[in-house]
ROFITOR-998094 format. One record per residue: residue in three letters; x, y negated, z of N, C-alpha, C, CB in turn. Coordinates in steps of 0.02 Angstrom, whole numbers, plus 50000, padded with zeros to 5 digits. Last residue first. Glycine has a CB too. Layout:
N
ALAXYZXYZXYZXYZ;...
***
This chain:
413
ALA553544489254744554134491654711553974495654651554524495554756;MET552264484354786552824480054770553314483554725553164477754833;THR550514484354823551124487254798551654482354775550974491854743;GLU549514479554897549354480654827549974482454787549024474554798;THR550054476755017549694483055012549494484554941549074482855055;ALA550534464155013550964469454988550644476154986551574469855029;ALA549784454355068549524457455008549984462654979549384452154957;SER550544448855165550064454055185549794457555126549504451055225;PRO552244446255124551544445055111551104450555134551434443855039;VAL553494440655197553224447355196552474446855186553394451155262;THR553744427055189554204431655156553974438855156554864431255189;SER552604420555237553054416955192553534421655157553444411955231;ALA551854426955328551694428255259552174424855211550994425955244;GLY551994425355463552554428155427552424429455354552754434455458;PRO550304427755498550954425755523551514429255485551004427355598;GLN549234434855428549494428555403550164426655433549004423255416;THR548584445955467549254446955439549554440555414549224451955384;GLU547324443255507547804444555560548504445755533547594450455599;ALA546584441255389546774435455429547334437155478546184432755467;PRO546974448955235546744449555303547014444055347546944456355331;GLN546644439955082547124443055127546834443455198547774439155128;ASN546004432954978545884440154985546364443555032545924443354918;ASN547144419954980546574422854946546564430454953546594421054872;LEU547554412755131547794416855076547214420555045548344421855100;HIS546894406455236547074402455177547344406655120547574397255197;SER546334410255355546114413855295546344410455231545364414455295;PRO546724402355460546984409155457546804412855394546754413055515;GLU547264385955429546704390555427546944397655419546214388655371;HIS548354377755421548204380455487547624385455485548044375055534;ARG548504372955291548964378055314548754381355380549644375155322;VAL547494370355165547504369055237547894374555270546784368655266;GLY548464368755014547824369255050547914367555123547524376255043;VAL550144371855031549574372554985548944373155027549654378754938;HIS551744365755040551124366655077550554366755027551024361055131;ASP552704365154943552874368455006552254369855048553364364355046;PRO552584366754777552184364354834552344368254897551434364854819;PHE553994362054681553604367554710553224365154771554074373554727;ARG554704353754594554134351054631553684356554658553724346354585;VAL555474366854528555304359954509554654357954543555244359254431;ARG555624380054556555904375354604555734368154589556654376154606;LEU555144387254449554734386854509554974381454557554724393554545;ALA556184387454361555634382854347555174382154407555234385354286;ALA556924397754415557184390954421556634385854408557774389854374;ALA556174408654373556174407054444556434399954456556604412054483;ALA556524408554239555824407154257555774405354331555384413354241;LEU557874411854256557694405354226556974403554242557794405654149;ALA557734424754307558024419554350557864412554322558784420454356;ALA557264431354195556834430854254557074425454301556804437654292;ALA558424430654120557824427054097557324426254153557504430654038;LEU559194439254198559384432254192558804427954167559984431454145;VAL558504450954170558474448354238558704441054240558914452554285;VAL558874452254035558164451354052558094448554123557784458054046;VAL560244454254049559994448354013559264446954030560074449353936;ALA560254466454117560544460554149560284454154115561314460754146;GLY559694475054020559364474054084559604467754119559484480054129;VAL560684474153922560014471753907559634470353972559624476853863;LEU561714480353993561784473353972561104470253955562254472853913;LEU561184493254006561294489154066561374481854048561924491554103;ALA561184497153871560554496653908560624492353970560294503653927;GLN562534497753846562134492753811561464491753846562014494853738;TYR562854508653929563094501953945562734496453908563824501553930;TYR562504521653902562044517653942562254510453951561954520854008;GLY562684528953735562834528253806562354523453840563554525953817;ASP562164528953610562864526753617563074526053690562964520153581;HIS560854531953628561264536953592562004535153594561034537553519;LEU560174521453686560464526453730560904531553693559924530053766;LEU559474512153615560174510753628560534516453662560234504553669;PRO558124515753609558524516053547559274514953558558274510853499;THR557774513253749557854520053723558254520253658557174523253712;VAL557484500753796558194502453787558294509453759558564501853852;VAL556094500253802556454495053765557164497153749556464488553806;LEU555754510753887555584511153816555984506153774554834509953806;PRO556174506454014556504512153982556364512653907556304518654015;GLY555244494454020555974494354026556324500253993556154494254098;LEU553864496654019554194494553958554954495253961554004487353943;ILE553584500054151553434504954098553824503154035552674505154084;GLN553954488454215554314494654231554194499954178554104497254299;GLY552984479654165553694478654149554094484954161553974472954190;VAL551864484754228551914485254155552634484254132551454479954121;SER552214481054358552144488154341552184489254266551474490854368;TYR552184467054348552804470554369552784477854347552904469954445;GLY550834464754317551364462654271552014466354284551474455254277;THR550244470054434550104472954369550644471154318549414470654343;THR550764461554531550904468654534550794471954467550474471854587;LEU550194449254493550924450054494551114457454493551224446754556;LEU548834452354510549094450554445549844451454441548914443354428;ALA548784454954648548564460154601548844458754531547794460554599;VAL549214442654697549644448554706549444454154659549604450854779;ALA548154433854654548854432754637549264439154641549154427554682;ARG546774431754651547034438554639547774438254621546634441954583;PRO546994414554622546524420154628546834426754607545904418754586;PHE548354407654715548054408754649547584414754653548594409854595;GLN549044403754828548314404654833547984405254764548014398754870;LEU550394402554846550084398154797549324398754796550354399754729;HIS550714412754937550764405854958550384401154911551494403654963;ALA550624424254858550154423354913550134416054935550334427754971;GLY551704421954771551024422654745550504421554798550934429554715;ILE552774421954863552624415954825551904416154798553124415054767;GLY552724435154906552624429854954552444423254919553234428854997;LEU553064441654790552374442454815552224437154867552274449454844;ALA554404437454784553944435754730553214436354753554054440354670;ILE554964442854902554944435654892554424433754839555644433154870;LEU554794456754884554504453454942554434445854930554934454655004;GLY555534458654764554814460154768554474456554826554714467554775;VAL556824455054804556484451254750555734452454753556764453254681;GLY557104465054898557014458154920556654453954867557674455054937;LEU557314476254820556734476054864556584468854886556854480454926;PHE558474472254749557874474254712557254474554756557984480954680;THR559644468154823559174463254795558514465954771559504459754740;ALA560524477654866560394472154912559844467454887561024468254923;GLY560664486154757560304488454816560104482854862560704493554853;PHE561464477854674560804480054653560384482154713560854485854602;LEU562614476454751562234470554733561524472454711562584466654677;PHE563034490054760562874486154820562434480154803563524483854855;ALA563274493554627562764497154665562554493254726563034504154686;SER564324484654598563694484354561563134487654600563774487754492;VAL565304489654683565044482854694564374482054658565554477554668;LEU565484502154623565224501854691564964494854708565774503854741;ALA565974498554496565374502754502565074502054571565544510054487;ALA567134491554525566574488054493565934491954500566734486954419;GLY567894502254581567724496254620567134492554591568314491654623;VAL568064511554478567664513354536567444507154574568064517954583;GLY567954505454307568284507054370567804508254427568754501654388;ALA567694491454195567744498554211568064499554280568154502354156;ILE566594478954162567204480454200567194487954217567254476054264;VAL565414478854093565954474454069566614475654104565744467154078;ALA564544487454152564554487354079565134483254052563904484654052;PRO564574485354287564904491454261564934491754185564534497554287;LEU563904471954286564594473054307564894479554279564634473254382;ALA562554470154262563024469454206563724471954223563054462354184;ILE561964471754389561774476254335562294476154279561074474454307;GLY562554461254463562644468154483562494473054427562224469654542;VAL562084449954394562804451354397562924458754414563154446754449;ALA560714451454423560944451654354561694453054350560794444954319;GLN560724449854564560534456254534560784456854462559784457254537;ILE561074436454576561504441554605561364448354573561414442054681;LEU559954430754513560624429654486561114434954512560874422654504;LEU558934435054601558934437254531559614436254499558394433554491;ALA559274428354720559244435754719559274438354647558594438154753;VAL559174414854679559814417554701559814425154696559974415354773;LEU557784414054650558294412454600558964415654618558364404854592;LEU557234417154775557094421354717557614420254663556384419954690;LEU557714406654854557914413454869557804418054810557534416154930;THR557044395954792557774396154793558024403154807558044391354847;PRO555684399354815555954398954747556714399254744555714392654714;GLN555684399054962555584405254925555834404754853554864407154925;SER556964389555046556324390155013556294396654973556194384154967;TRP557804394655198557794392155130557124393455098558344395255088;ARG557534399555326558004393955318557994390855249558694396255333;ARG556774410455327556624405555379557044399255370556764408555448;GLY557294418755232556694414955215556494409955268556144419655203;LEU558284425755297558484420055255557894415655237558824422555192;TRP557464435455356557834430755398558044424655358558454434255428;VAL557024442255242556534439055287556874433755330556194444355331;TRP558254446955196557904441955156557354438455197557594445155094;VAL558524456155301558974450555289558624445055249559604452855252;ALA557504465355286557554461655349557994455455340557834466255405;CYS557844470155159557214466455169557224462455234556624471355170;SER559094476555181559044470655138558404466655150559064472755066;PRO559454487955249559334481855289559134475855247559944480155328;LEU559364497055131559064498555197558954492255239559504503355235;ALA560084493655019559364492055020559074492655089558994496554971;ALA561344498555047561254491355041560524489355045561554488854975;LEU561064512155047561324509055109561254501455106562044511055120;GLY560654513954913560194515154969560414511755033560134522554981;VAL561824510654842561194507054829560724507854889560854509754765;VAL562684520454894562814513354909562194509154897563394510654867;ILE562114531454832562124531154906562234523854928562674535754936;TRP562434528354703561734528354722561654528354798561364534454692;SER563814530054703563544523354693562804522954713563634521254620;GLY563924543854717564134539454772563854532454765564884539254776;SER563524548254592563094549554649563264545154708563134556954669;GLY564674542454523563984541354503563504542254561563804545954447;VAL565834547154591565684539954588564954538654571566134536554537;TRP566294559854594565824557954647565554550854638566174558354715;GLY566474563054422566604565054491566074562754539567264562254513;GLY566344548354315566294555454332566404556754406566784559454291;ALA566534536554242566924537854302566924545154321566654533654360;THR565674537954128566374536254121566794538054182566444528954106;HIS564444542954170564664544354102565404542954093564264540154052;ASP564154537954294564374544854290564684546454222563794549554304;ILE563674525354258564304525854296564584532954290564184524054370;ALA562504529454190563014525254157563684525754192562784517854156;ALA561824536554288562034539954227562574536054191561434541154181;VAL561584526154380561994531854399562254535454338561604536654445;LEU560744517554301561374515154330561834520954347561244511054392;PHE559484520654250560074522954213560744520954245560044520254144;THR558444516154335558394522654302559064525154277557914522154244;GLY558804503854384558544508754431558494515654401557864506654456;ALA559104497054265559644499054311559414504454359559904492954350;ILE557794496254220558304499054176558904501254218558534493754123;ILE557154489754321557024496854314557504500154266556304498054292;TYR557544476454309557784480354366557694487754355557414478254429;GLY556924472254186557644472354195557874476854251557894465554207;ILE555504473554203555854476554146556594477554162555774472254084;GLY555284466554322555064473454316555414477054259554314473754305;GLU555764453954286556124457854336555924465154333555994455054406;LEU554734450154200555394451354172555824455354221555724444754155;PHE553714448854299553634453454242554314455254212553174450354188;TYR554244438654377554154445254407554054450654353553564445254455;SER554264427754287554874429954320554804437154345555044425354378;VAL552914426654253553404428154201554044430854232553554421854159;PHE552394423454381552164429454345552674431454292551474428254312;ALA553014411354411553134417154454552944423654418552724416454519;ALA552484403454308553214404554312553374410654354553564398354340;THR551134403954345551344406454280552094407954279551174401454224;PHE551184397554469551024404654467551234407654400550274405854479;TRP551454384554432551964388254469551814395754468552004385754542;ARG550244381654363550894380454332551434384654366551084373054336;GLY549194384154454549294388454396549974387754363548764386954346;THR548754377554563549434380254567549604384554507549514384254631;ARG547694367754634547914369054565548644371154566547814362754520;PRO546684374254767547254370454742547454372554672547854371154790;ARG544934373254769545504377654764546094373754736545344383854721;GLY543724366754796544344363454813544944367954811544284360454881;HIS542624379854852542774373654816543454370954837542224368454830;GLY542134390854917542644392054866542844385854828542404397154818;GLY541294387955020541004388654954541494389754899540604382754939;PRO542484385855120541864382155109541634382455037541944374955130;GLY543104402855135543174395555135542514392255119543714393255086;SER542934415955147543144413555081543214406055079542644415755029;PRO543514426055280543114420455257543374417755192543084414955310;THR543644443155272544034437055265543584431355242544624437955217;ALA543564457855361543174452555329543574446055330542484451555365;THR544404472255333544454465855368544064460555330545194463755377;PRO543974489255358544014483355315544024477055356543424483155265;SER545004498355477544354496355449544444490455403543844494755505;PRO546334502955506545744505955536545074504255504545714503955606;GLU547594508455400547214502555420546534504755445547144497455362;PRO548144524755462548034519555412547664513555441547654522255352;THR549344531355564548644529255564548544523655514548414527055635;LEU550394545055545550294537955532549554536355527550664535855468;ALA550724558155559550254555355608550124547955598550534556455678;TRP551674560355455551014563655453550504560355500551094570955472;ALA552974556255449552454551355433551754553955441552544548855362;ALA553704567555477553794561655520553244556455509554484558455507;VAL553294575455370553134577455438553184571555486553594583255462;ALA553874568355265553144568955269552924570955339552894574055218;CYS555234570255290554954563555295554194563755302555154559355233;VAL555294584055265555494581455331555194574455341556274581155336;VAL554884584255131554484587655182554644584855251554594595355180;ALA555944577755070555284574555070554824577755121554964574855000;LEU556904587655085556994581255120556334577455123557524576955085;ALA556364597154999556444598755070556524592355111557044603355082;ALA556454590454877555794592354902555824593754977555534598554864;ALA557834589454867557444583354872556744584854899557384579954803;ALA558134602954852558374599454912557994592954922559134598054905;TRP557534605154728557274608554787557504605254852557474615954786;TRP558344596854648557634595454654557334598854716557264597854591;ALA559584603454668559504596354686558774594554694559834591854633;SER559384615954616559454615454689559394608254712560124618354711;ARG559354611954480558764615054512558804614354588558714622454493;TRP560614607254455560054602554450559434605354483559914600854377;SER561594615654583561414614154515560844608954514561194620554477;GLY562984616654697562324618854673562214617054601561774615954716;ALA564164611154735563944617254771563294619954745563884615754844;THR564354599854660564864605054657564624611654688565494602754693;ARG563184592754678563534592254613564034597954605563884585554607;LEU562744593154807562534598554762562844598154692561784598554756;ILE563244581454861563464587854887563334593454837563124589554954;LEU562514572154786563244572054785563524578654808563504566354829;VAL561214575154824561414576454755562174576454749561114571054708;LEU561274571154960561104578054941561354579654871560354579154946;VAL561544557454946562024561854981561904569154961561964561055057;GLY560364553254883561004552654849561534557054880561234545454849;SER559444555254984559394559454923560034559054883558794557154880;LEU559924545455073559924552555092559874557055031559344553955140;ALA559744533454997560404535455020560434542855037560614531455082;ILE558344533454975558814533254919559494535854940558874526154891;GLY557884533155107557724538855064558184539255004557004538355040;ALA558384520755147558614526755181558474532955138558274527455249;GLY557674512155062558394512655056558664518955089558724506655086;ILE556404514455116556534515855045557284516655034556254510255000;GLY556534509955246556454517055235556564519055163555764519255257;GLY556494496355241557144499455237557114506955230557554497655297;PHE555214493355272555374493955201556064496955191555334487055167;ALA555464492455410555034497855384555164498855310554294496355397;TRP556204480855415556534487155432556114493155409556664487655507;GLY555224471555380555814472355338556174478855351556294466555350;ALA554334472255487554144474955422554744475955376553644470355388;LEU554754465955604554884473055595554744475755526554484476755644;HIS554484452155595555104454455626555264461655607555054453755701;GLN553224451355536553794448055505554454450655532553744440555516;ALA552404459155624552534461255555553154457955526551934459755511;HIS551964455955747552634458855745552854460055673552664465255784;VAL550674452055732551164446755741551874449455740551044443055806;ARG550304466955658550064460255665550634455255675549584459855724;LEU550444480755655550964476855687550754469655701551584476855646;HIS549314485755589549434487555658549954483155693549664494755662;SER549344480055460548734479855499548874480955573548234485155474;LEU550594482555409550404475555420549764474955461550314472055354;LEU550574496955408551104493055440550864486055458551714492555395;ALA549474500455330549494502255401550004498055439549654509655409;SER549924495355208549304492855237549284494355312548694495955202;VAL551024503555190551134496355200550514493155229551324492955134;ALA550384516155176550884515055228550984507655243551544518155208;ILE549544514355066549254516155131549744514555187549064523555133;MET550474511354965549964506554984549664507955052549414506454932;PHE551274523154964551564516654976551034511655000551904513954913;ILE550364533054929550694533354994550974526455012551274538554993;LEU550024528554800549504529154852549824529254921549084535454841;ALA551264529254732550914522854739550404523154795550574520954674;SER551554542954739552004538054770551644531454782552614536954726;ALA550514548554663550564550054734550994544954770550844557054745;ILE550844543354535550194541854566550234542854642549644546354535;GLY552124549054518552044541854519551394539754552552074539054449;ALA551824562654513552234560154568552174552554574552974562154557;VAL551134562954393550764564354455551164561754515550624571854462;LEU552244560354308551654556154307551264556854372551204557954247;ARG553074571054333553304564454352552734559354352553854562154306;LEU552244581454284552454581454354552694574554376553014586554364;VAL552134577954148551534578054191551724577754265551114584454178;PHE553484579354108553134572954100552524572554147552904571954027;TRP553724592954131554094587954169553734581154167554814587254142;ALA552864597954033552734599354104553094594354148552944606554121;SER553524593353919552834591153932552654592254006552334594853887;GLY554754600153924554724592953932554034590253947554984589653870;ASP555124614554012554654611553965554594604053976553974614953970;HIS555784622154097556204618154052555764614454002556704622554016;THR555364624654272555214624654200555734620754162554514621854187;THR555644622954403555344629354385555214629954310554704630454423;PRO556084610654448556584615454424556304622154402557084616654477;MET554814604154482555234601754427555744607054403555604595554449;LEU554194608554596554024611854533554474609754475553294610454516;ALA554604600454700554784607554702554664611154636554404611054757;LEU554014588354662554734588854667554954596154663554984585754733;THR552664591454671552934589454607553694589854606552724582254590;ALA552544594454809552434599654759552734597754691551694601154751;VAL552734581854866553224587254880553164592754827553114590154951;LEU551554575754816552214573254799552754578554809552374567054841;VAL550544583154879550604583254805551294580954784550064578754773;VAL550784579655012550834586654991550934587054916550204590555012;LEU550544565755005551194568255028551304575555005551254567855104;SER549204565854966549704563154921550404565354940549664555454920;ILE548604571055080548564574755017549094572354969547854574054986;ARG548914560455166549194567155179549154571555117548824570455236;MET548214549655108548934549255118549234556255126549084544955180;VAL546894554355110547214552955046547964552655054546954546255017;ALA546704555155250546664561255208547014560155141545934563255198;ALA546754542055292547294546555313547304552855270547204548455387;SER546334527955204546174535055212546784539155232545884537755148;ARG546394515055161546264516155232546134523555248545664511955254;VAL546524514655026547084511955064546994513155139547164504555050;VAL545284518954983545854523454975546434521255020546084523654901;ALA544434508354993544404513455046544994518255042543754517355041;PRO544594500854875544944498854936544944504054991544644492554962;ILE544774503854724544424507754775544764506354842544434515554759;LEU545564495154651544864495754633544454499454685544794499254567;ILE546814496754713546514490154709545764490654697546844485954654;GLY547084510354698547064507454765546734500654766547754506954793;ALA547094511154559546594514854598546524512054668546774522354601;VAL548234503654532547584501154510547024504654548547494502054434;ALA549204512354586549124505554613548434502754594549674500954587;GLY549054523754506548924524154577548814517354608549504527554613;VAL549444518254381548774521254390548594521554464548754528254360;LEU550764514554410550274509454393549574512054402550384507054321;TYR551304527254430551314522454485550804516854472552014519454494;GLY551174532854303550804535654360550754530854418551134542054383;ILE552074524654237551374524554217550944527254274551254528654153;TYR553234528654301553014521754309552284520854288553464517154269;ASN553344541954259553284540454330553014533454342553964541354365;ALA553484540054121552904543754147552794542254221553004551354138;THR554734533754114554124530054097553504533354124554074529254021;ALA555544544654147555534538654190554904534654178556154534254177;LEU555274552654038555084555054105555074549254154555564560454129;ALA555824544853936555104546253935554864548554004554944551553882;ALA557174545153969556824538753971556074539753973557014534453910;GLY557384558953945557494556054012557144549454020558234555254025;LEU557154559453810556674562753854556764560253926556764570353852;SER558274552153767557604549653752557084552853797557434550853679;SER559334560153811559264553453838558554550753826559774548753806;SER558834577253847559074571953803558964565153836558724572353735;LEU559364590353949558894584753943559194579353898558724581754012;GLY560044601953979559974600053909559484594353899559754605853870;ALA560334605254106559674607254082559554605254010559134604254126;GLN561644600454127561484607354144560814609754115561464608154218;THR561774587154084562314591854072562114599154082562894590254117;HIS560534580954116560834580154050561334585854036561194573354046;MET560364584254248559894587054200560154586354129559214583754207;LEU561394576654303561424583954309560954587254258561234586154380;PRO560934563454277561544565954245561604573654248562154562854278;LEU559694563754359559684563054286560334565454253559564555854267;ILE559854563054494559794569754465559844569454389559134573054486;PRO559854549354525560484553154532560454560154502560664553654604;THR558464546754477559044543054453559694546954464559094536354488;PHE557514554154545557644555854475558284552554450557054553754431;VAL557314548154664557794553654663557964555754592557524559654703;PHE556324538254662556994536554639557494542254639557254531154681;ARG555074544054704555124539954644555834539454617554864533054658;GLY555314552354814554824554254763554904550454698554144553354788;ILE556324544654887556424551454861555964552854802556314556654916;GLY555914531254904556624532954904556774539754875556884532754974;MET554464532954895554854528854850555584531054847554824521554871;SER553954542954982553594540954922554034537354872553014536454940;ALA554904544855087554644550555047554364548154981554104554255086;ALA555094531855133555674535755111555444541555067556064538455172;LEU553794528555170554104525055113554714528755088554284517955133;ALA553654537255280553194537755223553494534355161552514534555240;ALA554674532355362554704539255338554254540255277554504544155394;ALA554194519455387554824520355352554894527355324555414518755399;VAL553054522755461552984519555396553614520355355552814512055405;GLN553674528255575553204532255535553124529355465552524532655570;ILE554414517155619554764523355599554314527755556554994527255662;VAL553384508355651553854506555598554224512855573554354501255623;HIS552854515155759552444514255700552884512555640551914508755711;ALA553864513655850553704520355827553294520055763553324524255881;ARG553774499755868554384502655839554264509755814554944502655890;PRO552464498155924552644495255860553264498355828552764487855869;THR551824514055988552174507755996552364504855928552804508656040;VAL550194520655969550904521055952551224514255960550994523855880;GLU548884520655984549254518756043550004519256030549054523156102;SER547744514355860548294518755879548654516055940548784519555821;MET546024512355884546674509155874547224513755899546704502255909;
***
């Protein structure tokens, strides 16, 4: 067992998440406008590269689910960190679209593996501290987004798209070093399956609504997550595009901790509905209102909700005790992320604003599905006092499962 203090452990996990998600996955968003103007990247190829990363992420997530030992391997995490840094550093060495596609695909696989190992380690080692501190660990994603956004903002005038990728790789190295000593989940956790598996609560109605909502969120949020900066940059120009991505990161940094706190006072379906409505407004805002103010408000609303929606949705799946709930939700969400850029690709020849409106409409549809969850939602499912009441979840991570599901090891973002 690691002797690292809980707060130090949170810092290590946050660094891993900053490298894997904030930089490895999302740095493409602020660099995309630079690649359009300096590297001749077309809008359709940009969407294809985004899709490649999401396909890779799905592959990595499925690998972690099918091979549980992967989630407990320090070697896999460290190899994935090295591979991730390499994919970032290699992006500016070529102009070949096929090579870029492969690099972003591999980066997606590495990001997913690092994410699962880091979150598994977080919830395994923190135990009763998980609810209080896990939100701040997830804030590492926001920190990575903000830091990479600052780098790209600086390099817009002092460098090029190539230097932006190399700077991102250097930043990922710093985060990898900080996360290198992270101790993964030490051993498999045996979870009692209950008395013969009989008497499973009937929660399929609510799970179907949660699945539809989370699938649609995967489509809608990733449209903004991929094209928001390019859309803002297309009209505002200057610092606003990259600056808005910094705002996304700064808003995302404390967001999970805030949603955990709110979850102590309001029901999960209500929080999910509110978060999705706020996010839909944020995504649509720059498409209907021009100007710096609208762009920055949009970035703040998006950053404040996209991680929280994942935590809440997975918490609902775990609460409902539906068989393999989190694995199913994660798969639906990942497929949605793959479809998002593809759905709006035909609209990109006229700019990005139509794409943002489509994303906002899809997130509104997700909110409607979340509203259906509120109809007679079961606040208590099964025997609440049993430590193994969540299907396939480690017993020691049950405290705080209402908003930070232990099953998040099967990936969220």
